[in-house]
PDB file as gemmi writes it, atoms N, CA and C in Angstrom:
CRYST1    1.000    1.000    1.000  90.00  90.00  90.00 P 1                      
ATOM      1  N   MET A   1      -5.533 -24.044 -17.540  1.00  0.00           N  
ATOM      2  CA  MET A   1      -4.404 -24.881 -17.212  1.00  0.00           C  
ATOM      3  C   MET A   1      -4.184 -24.848 -15.696  1.00  0.00           C  
ATOM      4  N   LYS A   2      -3.960 -25.989 -15.135  1.00  0.00           N  
ATOM      5  CA  LYS A   2      -3.751 -26.114 -13.700  1.00  0.00           C  
ATOM      6  C   LYS A   2      -2.315 -25.728 -13.332  1.00  0.00           C  
ATOM      7  N   LYS A   3      -2.189 -24.960 -12.241  1.00  0.00           N  
ATOM      8  CA  LYS A   3      -0.857 -24.584 -11.754  1.00  0.00           C  
ATOM      9  C   LYS A   3      -0.181 -25.781 -11.113  1.00  0.00           C  
ATOM     10  N   SER A   4       1.116 -25.840 -11.315  1.00  0.00           N  
ATOM     11  CA  SER A   4       1.868 -26.880 -10.623  1.00  0.00           C  
ATOM     12  C   SER A   4       2.044 -26.476  -9.162  1.00  0.00           C  
ATOM     13  N   GLY A   5       2.256 -27.445  -8.316  1.00  0.00           N  
ATOM     14  CA  GLY A   5       2.482 -27.158  -6.907  1.00  0.00           C  
ATOM     15  C   GLY A   5       3.723 -26.318  -6.696  1.00  0.00           C  
ATOM     16  N   TYR A   6       4.747 -26.580  -7.511  1.00  0.00           N  
ATOM     17  CA  TYR A   6       5.996 -25.825  -7.404  1.00  0.00           C  
ATOM     18  C   TYR A   6       5.776 -24.362  -7.771  1.00  0.00           C  
ATOM     19  N   LEU A   7       5.042 -24.122  -8.863  1.00  0.00           N  
ATOM     20  CA  LEU A   7       4.757 -22.749  -9.287  1.00  0.00           C  
ATOM     21  C   LEU A   7       3.941 -22.021  -8.222  1.00  0.00           C  
ATOM     22  N   ALA A   8       2.946 -22.674  -7.671  1.00  0.00           N  
ATOM     23  CA  ALA A   8       2.127 -22.065  -6.620  1.00  0.00           C  
ATOM     24  C   ALA A   8       2.993 -21.721  -5.407  1.00  0.00           C  
ATOM     25  N   LYS A   9       3.927 -22.606  -5.081  1.00  0.00           N  
ATOM     26  CA  LYS A   9       4.831 -22.352  -3.949  1.00  0.00           C  
ATOM     27  C   LYS A   9       5.711 -21.146  -4.227  1.00  0.00           C  
ATOM     28  N   LEU A  10       6.278 -21.066  -5.437  1.00  0.00           N  
ATOM     29  CA  LEU A  10       7.111 -19.918  -5.799  1.00  0.00           C  
ATOM     30  C   LEU A  10       6.322 -18.617  -5.743  1.00  0.00           C  
ATOM     31  N   GLN A  11       5.095 -18.632  -6.237  1.00  0.00           N  
ATOM     32  CA  GLN A  11       4.263 -17.431  -6.214  1.00  0.00           C  
ATOM     33  C   GLN A  11       3.935 -17.018  -4.787  1.00  0.00           C  
ATOM     34  N   ALA A  12       3.653 -17.969  -3.922  1.00  0.00           N  
ATOM     35  CA  ALA A  12       3.355 -17.658  -2.519  1.00  0.00           C  
ATOM     36  C   ALA A  12       4.586 -17.063  -1.832  1.00  0.00           C  
ATOM     37  N   GLU A  13       5.762 -17.616  -2.135  1.00  0.00           N  
ATOM     38  CA  GLU A  13       6.997 -17.087  -1.557  1.00  0.00           C  
ATOM     39  C   GLU A  13       7.268 -15.669  -2.041  1.00  0.00           C  
ATOM     40  N   GLN A  14       7.024 -15.410  -3.323  1.00  0.00           N  
ATOM     41  CA  GLN A  14       7.222 -14.064  -3.874  1.00  0.00           C  
ATOM     42  C   GLN A  14       6.256 -13.077  -3.243  1.00  0.00           C  
ATOM     43  N   LYS A  15       5.020 -13.508  -3.065  1.00  0.00           N  
ATOM     44  CA  LYS A  15       4.022 -12.632  -2.430  1.00  0.00           C  
ATOM     45  C   LYS A  15       4.463 -12.258  -1.012  1.00  0.00           C  
ATOM     46  N   LEU A  16       4.974 -13.220  -0.277  1.00  0.00           N  
ATOM     47  CA  LEU A  16       5.458 -12.954   1.080  1.00  0.00           C  
ATOM     48  C   LEU A  16       6.642 -11.988   1.057  1.00  0.00           C  
ATOM     49  N   ARG A  17       7.597 -12.202   0.131  1.00  0.00           N  
ATOM     50  CA  ARG A  17       8.737 -11.281   0.018  1.00  0.00           C  
ATOM     51  C   ARG A  17       8.263  -9.870  -0.320  1.00  0.00           C  
ATOM     52  N   ASP A  18       7.301  -9.760  -1.231  1.00  0.00           N  
ATOM     53  CA  ASP A  18       6.770  -8.447  -1.600  1.00  0.00           C  
ATOM     54  C   ASP A  18       6.129  -7.742  -0.402  1.00  0.00           C  
ATOM     55  N   GLU A  19       5.385  -8.489   0.405  1.00  0.00           N  
ATOM     56  CA  GLU A  19       4.756  -7.920   1.595  1.00  0.00           C  
ATOM     57  C   GLU A  19       5.809  -7.439   2.595  1.00  0.00           C  
ATOM     58  N   VAL A  20       6.864  -8.208   2.765  1.00  0.00           N  
ATOM     59  CA  VAL A  20       7.941  -7.822   3.681  1.00  0.00           C  
ATOM     60  C   VAL A  20       8.623  -6.549   3.186  1.00  0.00           C  
ATOM     61  N   VAL A  21       8.890  -6.467   1.886  1.00  0.00           N  
ATOM     62  CA  VAL A  21       9.523  -5.275   1.318  1.00  0.00           C  
ATOM     63  C   VAL A  21       8.638  -4.054   1.538  1.00  0.00           C  
ATOM     64  N   ARG A  22       7.334  -4.180   1.273  1.00  0.00           N  
ATOM     65  CA  ARG A  22       6.422  -3.044   1.482  1.00  0.00           C  
ATOM     66  C   ARG A  22       6.390  -2.621   2.950  1.00  0.00           C  
ATOM     67  N   LYS A  23       6.339  -3.607   3.848  1.00  0.00           N  
ATOM     68  CA  LYS A  23       6.316  -3.286   5.282  1.00  0.00           C  
ATOM     69  C   LYS A  23       7.594  -2.566   5.687  1.00  0.00           C  
ATOM     70  N   HIS A  24       8.723  -3.060   5.253  1.00  0.00           N  
ATOM     71  CA  HIS A  24       9.990  -2.433   5.617  1.00  0.00           C  
ATOM     72  C   HIS A  24      10.121  -1.042   5.006  1.00  0.00           C  
ATOM     73  N   ALA A  25       9.607  -0.847   3.796  1.00  0.00           N  
ATOM     74  CA  ALA A  25       9.646   0.479   3.172  1.00  0.00           C  
ATOM     75  C   ALA A  25       8.821   1.478   3.981  1.00  0.00           C  
ATOM     76  N   ARG A  26       7.639   1.048   4.445  1.00  0.00           N  
ATOM     77  CA  ARG A  26       6.803   1.934   5.279  1.00  0.00           C  
ATOM     78  C   ARG A  26       7.503   2.269   6.591  1.00  0.00           C  
ATOM     79  N   ILE A  27       8.094   1.268   7.218  1.00  0.00           N  
ATOM     80  CA  ILE A  27       8.791   1.497   8.481  1.00  0.00           C  
ATOM     81  C   ILE A  27       9.970   2.448   8.279  1.00  0.00           C  
ATOM     82  N   PHE A  28      10.756   2.219   7.224  1.00  0.00           N  
ATOM     83  CA  PHE A  28      11.898   3.080   6.946  1.00  0.00           C  
ATOM     84  C   PHE A  28      11.452   4.519   6.710  1.00  0.00           C  
ATOM     85  N   GLN A  29      10.381   4.699   5.928  1.00  0.00           N  
ATOM     86  CA  GLN A  29       9.901   6.054   5.650  1.00  0.00           C  
ATOM     87  C   GLN A  29       9.450   6.741   6.930  1.00  0.00           C  
ATOM     88  N   MET A  30       8.755   6.026   7.801  1.00  0.00           N  
ATOM     89  CA  MET A  30       8.341   6.624   9.075  1.00  0.00           C  
ATOM     90  C   MET A  30       9.550   6.905   9.969  1.00  0.00           C  
ATOM     91  N   ASP A  31      10.573   6.077   9.908  1.00  0.00           N  
ATOM     92  CA  ASP A  31      11.812   6.378  10.640  1.00  0.00           C  
ATOM     93  C   ASP A  31      12.413   7.695  10.152  1.00  0.00           C  
ATOM     94  N   MET A  32      12.415   7.904   8.845  1.00  0.00           N  
ATOM     95  CA  MET A  32      12.970   9.139   8.280  1.00  0.00           C  
ATOM     96  C   MET A  32      12.128  10.351   8.688  1.00  0.00           C  
ATOM     97  N   VAL A  33      10.800  10.195   8.702  1.00  0.00           N  
ATOM     98  CA  VAL A  33       9.912  11.268   9.159  1.00  0.00           C  
ATOM     99  C   VAL A  33      10.203  11.571  10.632  1.00  0.00           C  
ATOM    100  N   THR A  34      10.358  10.528  11.434  1.00  0.00           N  
ATOM    101  CA  THR A  34      10.654  10.701  12.856  1.00  0.00           C  
ATOM    102  C   THR A  34      11.966  11.448  13.059  1.00  0.00           C  
ATOM    103  N   LEU A  35      12.987  11.055  12.319  1.00  0.00           N  
ATOM    104  CA  LEU A  35      14.277  11.740  12.445  1.00  0.00           C  
ATOM    105  C   LEU A  35      14.185  13.201  12.005  1.00  0.00           C  
ATOM    106  N   ALA A  36      13.510  13.453  10.892  1.00  0.00           N  
ATOM    107  CA  ALA A  36      13.391  14.833  10.412  1.00  0.00           C  
ATOM    108  C   ALA A  36      12.645  15.696  11.425  1.00  0.00           C  
ATOM    109  N   LEU A  37      11.541  15.196  11.953  1.00  0.00           N  
ATOM    110  CA  LEU A  37      10.787  15.966  12.939  1.00  0.00           C  
ATOM    111  C   LEU A  37      11.589  16.127  14.231  1.00  0.00           C  
ATOM    112  N   GLY A  38      12.295  15.083  14.623  1.00  0.00           N  
ATOM    113  CA  GLY A  38      13.149  15.179  15.808  1.00  0.00           C  
ATOM    114  C   GLY A  38      14.218  16.249  15.655  1.00  0.00           C  
ATOM    115  N   ARG A  39      14.799  16.313  14.463  1.00  0.00           N  
ATOM    116  CA  ARG A  39      15.817  17.341  14.204  1.00  0.00           C  
ATOM    117  C   ARG A  39      15.216  18.740  14.149  1.00  0.00           C  
ATOM    118  N   MET A  40      13.892  18.805  13.966  1.00  0.00           N  
ATOM    119  CA  MET A  40      13.203  20.102  13.985  1.00  0.00           C  
ATOM    120  C   MET A  40      12.720  20.445  15.395  1.00  0.00           C  
ATOM    121  N   GLY A  41      13.079  19.621  16.378  1.00  0.00           N  
ATOM    122  CA  GLY A  41      12.758  19.934  17.764  1.00  0.00           C  
ATOM    123  C   GLY A  41      11.606  19.146  18.361  1.00  0.00           C  
ATOM    124  N   TRP A  42      10.996  18.270  17.610  1.00  0.00           N  
ATOM    125  CA  TRP A  42       9.896  17.481  18.151  1.00  0.00           C  
ATOM    126  C   TRP A  42      10.415  16.511  19.204  1.00  0.00           C  
ATOM    127  N   ARG A  43       9.605  16.324  20.245  1.00  0.00           N  
ATOM    128  CA  ARG A  43       9.926  15.364  21.285  1.00  0.00           C  
ATOM    129  C   ARG A  43       8.674  14.543  21.583  1.00  0.00           C  
ATOM    130  N   GLU A  44       8.738  13.739  22.627  1.00  0.00           N  
ATOM    131  CA  GLU A  44       7.722  12.720  22.886  1.00  0.00           C  
ATOM    132  C   GLU A  44       6.279  13.236  22.847  1.00  0.00           C  
ATOM    133  N   SER A  45       5.994  14.339  23.485  1.00  0.00           N  
ATOM    134  CA  SER A  45       4.597  14.797  23.548  1.00  0.00           C  
ATOM    135  C   SER A  45       4.047  15.122  22.151  1.00  0.00           C  
ATOM    136  N   ARG A  46       4.862  15.757  21.325  1.00  0.00           N  
ATOM    137  CA  ARG A  46       4.413  16.065  19.958  1.00  0.00           C  
ATOM    138  C   ARG A  46       4.295  14.803  19.113  1.00  0.00           C  
ATOM    139  N   PHE A  47       5.204  13.850  19.331  1.00  0.00           N  
ATOM    140  CA  PHE A  47       5.106  12.590  18.600  1.00  0.00           C  
ATOM    141  C   PHE A  47       3.853  11.814  18.999  1.00  0.00           C  
ATOM    142  N   ARG A  48       3.467  11.883  20.256  1.00  0.00           N  
ATOM    143  CA  ARG A  48       2.217  11.227  20.688  1.00  0.00           C  
ATOM    144  C   ARG A  48       1.023  11.862  19.970  1.00  0.00           C  
ATOM    145  N   GLU A  49       1.007  13.181  19.911  1.00  0.00           N  
ATOM    146  CA  GLU A  49      -0.061  13.900  19.213  1.00  0.00           C  
ATOM    147  C   GLU A  49      -0.069  13.536  17.723  1.00  0.00           C  
ATOM    148  N   PHE A  50       1.108  13.504  17.124  1.00  0.00           N  
ATOM    149  CA  PHE A  50       1.236  13.139  15.714  1.00  0.00           C  
ATOM    150  C   PHE A  50       0.738  11.720  15.467  1.00  0.00           C  
ATOM    151  N   ASP A  51       1.128  10.778  16.303  1.00  0.00           N  
ATOM    152  CA  ASP A  51       0.722   9.384  16.160  1.00  0.00           C  
ATOM    153  C   ASP A  51      -0.799   9.249  16.200  1.00  0.00           C  
ATOM    154  N   LYS A  52      -1.422   9.967  17.125  1.00  0.00           N  
ATOM    155  CA  LYS A  52      -2.882   9.932  17.247  1.00  0.00           C  
ATOM    156  C   LYS A  52      -3.531  10.516  15.991  1.00  0.00           C  
ATOM    157  N   LYS A  53      -3.045  11.657  15.532  1.00  0.00           N  
ATOM    158  CA  LYS A  53      -3.611  12.303  14.350  1.00  0.00           C  
ATOM    159  C   LYS A  53      -3.391  11.454  13.103  1.00  0.00           C  
ATOM    160  N   LEU A  54      -2.216  10.853  12.977  1.00  0.00           N  
ATOM    161  CA  LEU A  54      -1.920   9.995  11.835  1.00  0.00           C  
ATOM    162  C   LEU A  54      -2.901   8.826  11.774  1.00  0.00           C  
ATOM    163  N   ALA A  55      -3.169   8.208  12.910  1.00  0.00           N  
ATOM    164  CA  ALA A  55      -4.123   7.095  12.950  1.00  0.00           C  
ATOM    165  C   ALA A  55      -5.519   7.559  12.541  1.00  0.00           C  
ATOM    166  N   GLU A  56      -5.940   8.738  13.005  1.00  0.00           N  
ATOM    167  CA  GLU A  56      -7.257   9.277  12.651  1.00  0.00           C  
ATOM    168  C   GLU A  56      -7.369   9.535  11.146  1.00  0.00           C  
ATOM    169  N   VAL A  57      -6.354  10.175  10.594  1.00  0.00           N  
ATOM    170  CA  VAL A  57      -6.361  10.524   9.167  1.00  0.00           C  
ATOM    171  C   VAL A  57      -6.328   9.253   8.309  1.00  0.00           C  
ATOM    172  N   ALA A  58      -5.470   8.309   8.672  1.00  0.00           N  
ATOM    173  CA  ALA A  58      -5.364   7.062   7.904  1.00  0.00           C  
ATOM    174  C   ALA A  58      -6.687   6.307   7.910  1.00  0.00           C  
ATOM    175  N   LEU A  59      -7.348   6.232   9.048  1.00  0.00           N  
ATOM    176  CA  LEU A  59      -8.639   5.551   9.132  1.00  0.00           C  
ATOM    177  C   LEU A  59      -9.688   6.280   8.296  1.00  0.00           C  
ATOM    178  N   GLU A  60      -9.719   7.596   8.397  1.00  0.00           N  
ATOM    179  CA  GLU A  60     -10.680   8.400   7.638  1.00  0.00           C  
ATOM    180  C   GLU A  60     -10.528   8.163   6.129  1.00  0.00           C  
ATOM    181  N   TYR A  61      -9.307   8.268   5.640  1.00  0.00           N  
ATOM    182  CA  TYR A  61      -9.088   8.094   4.207  1.00  0.00           C  
ATOM    183  C   TYR A  61      -9.287   6.645   3.775  1.00  0.00           C  
ATOM    184  N   ALA A  62      -8.913   5.684   4.611  1.00  0.00           N  
ATOM    185  CA  ALA A  62      -9.130   4.274   4.270  1.00  0.00           C  
ATOM    186  C   ALA A  62     -10.630   4.002   4.120  1.00  0.00           C  
ATOM    187  N   GLN A  63     -11.442   4.525   5.038  1.00  0.00           N  
ATOM    188  CA  GLN A  63     -12.884   4.340   4.955  1.00  0.00           C  
ATOM    189  C   GLN A  63     -13.454   5.016   3.709  1.00  0.00           C  
ATOM    190  N   ASP A  64     -12.976   6.226   3.416  1.00  0.00           N  
ATOM    191  CA  ASP A  64     -13.437   6.938   2.217  1.00  0.00           C  
ATOM    192  C   ASP A  64     -13.104   6.156   0.946  1.00  0.00           C  
ATOM    193  N   ILE A  65     -11.900   5.604   0.889  1.00  0.00           N  
ATOM    194  CA  ILE A  65     -11.476   4.861  -0.301  1.00  0.00           C  
ATOM    195  C   ILE A  65     -12.300   3.588  -0.465  1.00  0.00           C  
ATOM    196  N   VAL A  66     -12.572   2.892   0.624  1.00  0.00           N  
ATOM    197  CA  VAL A  66     -13.401   1.689   0.550  1.00  0.00           C  
ATOM    198  C   VAL A  66     -14.784   2.046   0.021  1.00  0.00           C  
ATOM    199  N   GLU A  67     -15.374   3.097   0.545  1.00  0.00           N  
ATOM    200  CA  GLU A  67     -16.703   3.524   0.075  1.00  0.00           C  
ATOM    201  C   GLU A  67     -16.657   3.949  -1.389  1.00  0.00           C  
ATOM    202  N   ASP A  68     -15.672   4.738  -1.747  1.00  0.00           N  
ATOM    203  CA  ASP A  68     -15.538   5.222  -3.115  1.00  0.00           C  
ATOM    204  C   ASP A  68     -15.350   4.062  -4.090  1.00  0.00           C  
ATOM    205  N   SER A  69     -14.598   3.056  -3.692  1.00  0.00           N  
ATOM    206  CA  SER A  69     -14.298   1.933  -4.579  1.00  0.00           C  
ATOM    207  C   SER A  69     -15.533   1.116  -4.933  1.00  0.00           C  
ATOM    208  N   LYS A  70     -16.580   1.236  -4.141  1.00  0.00           N  
ATOM    209  CA  LYS A  70     -17.822   0.521  -4.443  1.00  0.00           C  
ATOM    210  C   LYS A  70     -18.483   1.065  -5.699  1.00  0.00           C  
ATOM    211  N   GLU A  71     -18.293   2.344  -5.961  1.00  0.00           N  
ATOM    212  CA  GLU A  71     -18.917   3.008  -7.103  1.00  0.00           C  
ATOM    213  C   GLU A  71     -17.930   3.351  -8.210  1.00  0.00           C  
ATOM    214  N   ASP A  72     -16.666   3.520  -7.863  1.00  0.00           N  
ATOM    215  CA  ASP A  72     -15.689   4.045  -8.813  1.00  0.00           C  
ATOM    216  C   ASP A  72     -14.355   3.328  -8.655  1.00  0.00           C  
ATOM    217  N   LYS A  73     -14.080   2.399  -9.565  1.00  0.00           N  
ATOM    218  CA  LYS A  73     -12.838   1.625  -9.448  1.00  0.00           C  
ATOM    219  C   LYS A  73     -11.599   2.493  -9.633  1.00  0.00           C  
ATOM    220  N   ASP A  74     -11.727   3.656 -10.275  1.00  0.00           N  
ATOM    221  CA  ASP A  74     -10.589   4.552 -10.470  1.00  0.00           C  
ATOM    222  C   ASP A  74     -10.382   5.525  -9.312  1.00  0.00           C  
ATOM    223  N   LEU A  75     -11.298   5.537  -8.361  1.00  0.00           N  
ATOM    224  CA  LEU A  75     -11.195   6.342  -7.139  1.00  0.00           C  
ATOM    225  C   LEU A  75     -11.037   7.844  -7.414  1.00  0.00           C  
ATOM    226  N   TRP A  76     -11.741   8.357  -8.402  1.00  0.00           N  
ATOM    227  CA  TRP A  76     -11.610   9.776  -8.756  1.00  0.00           C  
ATOM    228  C   TRP A  76     -11.904  10.688  -7.567  1.00  0.00           C  
ATOM    229  N   TYR A  77     -12.985  10.408  -6.846  1.00  0.00           N  
ATOM    230  CA  TYR A  77     -13.359  11.252  -5.708  1.00  0.00           C  
ATOM    231  C   TYR A  77     -12.291  11.204  -4.615  1.00  0.00           C  
ATOM    232  N   SER A  78     -11.846  10.003  -4.270  1.00  0.00           N  
ATOM    233  CA  SER A  78     -10.845   9.856  -3.202  1.00  0.00           C  
ATOM    234  C   SER A  78      -9.534  10.546  -3.566  1.00  0.00           C  
ATOM    235  N   LYS A  79      -9.104  10.367  -4.800  1.00  0.00           N  
ATOM    236  CA  LYS A  79      -7.862  11.012  -5.245  1.00  0.00           C  
ATOM    237  C   LYS A  79      -7.990  12.531  -5.182  1.00  0.00           C  
ATOM    238  N   ASP A  80      -9.129  13.040  -5.645  1.00  0.00           N  
ATOM    239  CA  ASP A  80      -9.338  14.486  -5.647  1.00  0.00           C  
ATOM    240  C   ASP A  80      -9.384  15.040  -4.230  1.00  0.00           C  
ATOM    241  N   THR A  81     -10.085  14.341  -3.341  1.00  0.00           N  
ATOM    242  CA  THR A  81     -10.184  14.775  -1.944  1.00  0.00           C  
ATOM    243  C   THR A  81      -8.799  14.805  -1.289  1.00  0.00           C  
ATOM    244  N   LEU A  82      -8.043  13.749  -1.498  1.00  0.00           N  
ATOM    245  CA  LEU A  82      -6.693  13.668  -0.938  1.00  0.00           C  
ATOM    246  C   LEU A  82      -5.813  14.781  -1.503  1.00  0.00           C  
ATOM    247  N   ASP A  83      -5.850  14.954  -2.817  1.00  0.00           N  
ATOM    248  CA  ASP A  83      -5.041  16.000  -3.455  1.00  0.00           C  
ATOM    249  C   ASP A  83      -5.392  17.392  -2.949  1.00  0.00           C  
ATOM    250  N   ARG A  84      -6.690  17.684  -2.831  1.00  0.00           N  
ATOM    251  CA  ARG A  84      -7.099  19.022  -2.367  1.00  0.00           C  
ATOM    252  C   ARG A  84      -6.568  19.301  -0.967  1.00  0.00           C  
ATOM    253  N   GLU A  85      -6.652  18.304  -0.078  1.00  0.00           N  
ATOM    254  CA  GLU A  85      -6.176  18.542   1.290  1.00  0.00           C  
ATOM    255  C   GLU A  85      -4.650  18.686   1.316  1.00  0.00           C  
ATOM    256  N   ILE A  86      -3.959  17.829   0.609  1.00  0.00           N  
ATOM    257  CA  ILE A  86      -2.493  17.933   0.584  1.00  0.00           C  
ATOM    258  C   ILE A  86      -2.058  19.277   0.019  1.00  0.00           C  
ATOM    259  N   LYS A  87      -2.683  19.689  -1.083  1.00  0.00           N  
ATOM    260  CA  LYS A  87      -2.286  20.939  -1.745  1.00  0.00           C  
ATOM    261  C   LYS A  87      -2.424  22.144  -0.816  1.00  0.00           C  
ATOM    262  N   GLN A  88      -3.458  22.143   0.028  1.00  0.00           N  
ATOM    263  CA  GLN A  88      -3.641  23.299   0.918  1.00  0.00           C  
ATOM    264  C   GLN A  88      -2.515  23.408   1.934  1.00  0.00           C  
ATOM    265  N   TYR A  89      -1.828  22.309   2.213  1.00  0.00           N  
ATOM    266  CA  TYR A  89      -0.738  22.335   3.185  1.00  0.00           C  
ATOM    267  C   TYR A  89       0.625  22.587   2.545  1.00  0.00           C  
ATOM    268  N   VAL A  90       0.840  22.075   1.327  1.00  0.00           N  
ATOM    269  CA  VAL A  90       2.179  22.142   0.742  1.00  0.00           C  
ATOM    270  C   VAL A  90       2.337  23.193  -0.347  1.00  0.00           C  
ATOM    271  N   GLY A  91       1.242  23.798  -0.771  1.00  0.00           N  
ATOM    272  CA  GLY A  91       1.306  24.878  -1.755  1.00  0.00           C  
ATOM    273  C   GLY A  91       2.005  24.499  -3.041  1.00  0.00           C  
ATOM    274  N   SER A  92       3.029  25.260  -3.399  1.00  0.00           N  
ATOM    275  CA  SER A  92       3.702  25.066  -4.686  1.00  0.00           C  
ATOM    276  C   SER A  92       4.496  23.756  -4.747  1.00  0.00           C  
ATOM    277  N   MET A  93       4.672  23.085  -3.638  1.00  0.00           N  
ATOM    278  CA  MET A  93       5.370  21.794  -3.632  1.00  0.00           C  
ATOM    279  C   MET A  93       4.444  20.644  -4.036  1.00  0.00           C  
ATOM    280  N   PHE A  94       3.175  20.936  -4.257  1.00  0.00           N  
ATOM    281  CA  PHE A  94       2.178  19.906  -4.541  1.00  0.00           C  
ATOM    282  C   PHE A  94       2.492  19.132  -5.822  1.00  0.00           C  
ATOM    283  N   VAL A  95       2.323  17.809  -5.739  1.00  0.00           N  
ATOM    284  CA  VAL A  95       2.435  16.907  -6.889  1.00  0.00           C  
ATOM    285  C   VAL A  95       1.143  16.096  -6.933  1.00  0.00           C  
ATOM    286  N   PRO A  96       0.429  16.092  -8.067  1.00  0.00           N  
ATOM    287  CA  PRO A  96      -0.839  15.372  -8.165  1.00  0.00           C  
ATOM    288  C   PRO A  96      -0.708  13.868  -7.886  1.00  0.00           C  
ATOM    289  N   TYR A  97      -1.781  13.283  -7.419  1.00  0.00           N  
ATOM    290  CA  TYR A  97      -1.852  11.869  -7.038  1.00  0.00           C  
ATOM    291  C   TYR A  97      -1.226  10.967  -8.090  1.00  0.00           C  
ATOM    292  N   ASP A  98      -1.675  11.107  -9.333  1.00  0.00           N  
ATOM    293  CA  ASP A  98      -1.211  10.209 -10.392  1.00  0.00           C  
ATOM    294  C   ASP A  98       0.277  10.359 -10.692  1.00  0.00           C  
ATOM    295  N   GLU A  99       0.874  11.452 -10.297  1.00  0.00           N  
ATOM    296  CA  GLU A  99       2.333  11.602 -10.425  1.00  0.00           C  
ATOM    297  C   GLU A  99       3.042  11.062  -9.182  1.00  0.00           C  
ATOM    298  N   ARG A 100       2.429  11.248  -8.012  1.00  0.00           N  
ATOM    299  CA  ARG A 100       3.031  10.723  -6.782  1.00  0.00           C  
ATOM    300  C   ARG A 100       3.041   9.202  -6.785  1.00  0.00           C  
ATOM    301  N   TYR A 101       2.006   8.605  -7.333  1.00  0.00           N  
ATOM    302  CA  TYR A 101       1.850   7.152  -7.290  1.00  0.00           C  
ATOM    303  C   TYR A 101       2.171   6.485  -8.619  1.00  0.00           C  
ATOM    304  N   VAL A 102       3.149   7.003  -9.322  1.00  0.00           N  
ATOM    305  CA  VAL A 102       3.574   6.374 -10.582  1.00  0.00           C  
ATOM    306  C   VAL A 102       4.178   5.021 -10.276  1.00  0.00           C  
ATOM    307  N   ILE A 103       3.768   4.054 -11.037  1.00  0.00           N  
ATOM    308  CA  ILE A 103       4.282   2.686 -10.828  1.00  0.00           C  
ATOM    309  C   ILE A 103       5.441   2.440 -11.763  1.00  0.00           C  
TER     310      ILE A 103                                                      
END                                                                             
């Protein structure tokens, strides 16, 4: 069945709203991280170091996930790798990937 032009327009508008919500959620979360670290004494030099490291880690994991997705649509390797690294830093506060990313 062919989509109506009106339905396609509504879907495109919803997709744009969803993207804006996701972008704003990411920005808000990083604002909260910035405030928490600032209240712990972080200042510009440490934030510069953090920003650089965050970009490195995000690129590394993004590349790993893209590679993993070629062979495994469920991303078992990527999830396990991410979980193992997170767990070593947070110890008993660790929550597994599938619980952190509940939809």
